[in-house]
C-alpha positions in Angstrom: 0.1 0.0 0.0 2.8 2.4 0.7 4.4 1.7 -2.6 1.2 2.7 -4.2 0.7 5.9 -2.1 4.2 7.1 -2.9 3.9 6.3 -6.7 0.3 8.0 -6.5 2.0 11.0 -4.8 4.6 11.4 -7.5 1.8 11.0 -10.2 3.2 7.7 -11.3 -0.4 6.9 -12.1 0.4 3.9 -14.4 2.2 2.0 -11.9 0.4 3.3 -8.8 -2.6 1.0 -9.3 -0.8 -2.2 -9.2 0.1 -2.5 -5.6 -3.5 -1.7 -4.5 -4.8 -4.2 -6.9 -2.2 -6.7 -5.1 -3.6 -5.7 -1.8 -7.1 -6.0 -2.8 -6.4 -9.6 -4.0 -4.6 -10.8 -1.0 -7.3 -9.0 1.2 -10.1 -10.9 -0.6 -8.4 -14.1 -0.4 -8.2 -13.9 3.5 -11.4 -11.9 3.6 -9.8 -9.0 5.2 -12.1 -6.2 4.7 -10.2 -3.6 6.9 -7.4 -4.0 4.4 -9.6 -4.3 1.3 -11.7 -1.1 1.8 -8.9 1.5 1.8 -7.1 -0.4 -1.2 -10.2 0.1 -3.2 -10.5 3.6 -2.1 -6.9 4.4 -3.1 -7.4 2.5 -6.4 -10.3 4.8 -7.1 -8.2 7.9 -6.5 -5.7 6.8 -9.0 -8.3 6.1 -11.6 -9.8 9.5 -10.8 -6.6 11.2 -11.2 -5.9 9.1 -14.5 -8.9 10.5 -15.8 -10.8 7.0 -15.8 -14.2 8.1 -14.0 -15.8 4.8 -14.7 -13.2 2.7 -13.1 -12.9 5.3 -10.6 -16.7 4.9 -9.8 -16.5 1.2 -9.5 -13.4 1.2 -7.2 -15.1 3.7 -4.8 -18.3 1.9 -5.1 -16.6 -1.4 -3.7 -15.0 0.6 -1.1 -18.2 2.2 0.1 -20.0 -1.1 0.3 -17.2 -2.7 2.3 -17.1 0.3 4.7 -20.8 0.3 5.2 -20.9 -3.3 5.8 -18.3 -2.9 8.5 -20.5 0.0 10.0 -17.8 2.6 9.4 -20.2 5.3 8.6 -17.5 8.0 8.8 -15.1 6.2 6.3 -18.3 5.6 3.9 -19.0 9.1 4.0 -16.0 10.3 2.8 -15.9 7.6 0.2 -19.5 8.7 -1.0 -18.1 12.4 -1.2 -15.5 11.2 -4.0 
């Protein structure tokens, strides 16, 4: 996740998404929603900054669903605002 965040901050959008997708896959494999949700959110931001709004919306939607399922209303609200 940290690598993806650094790459995103450096505007290396082509490579920034890969670490987040890896985190999502690993989190899904062990059913860790607490790791999966923020990775979806970060991936959505990468897509948004890349100018791919449909992919961003899908990623934010996954994050929003997970945050709501976990009862994390504040996080869900932040994602809904994106």
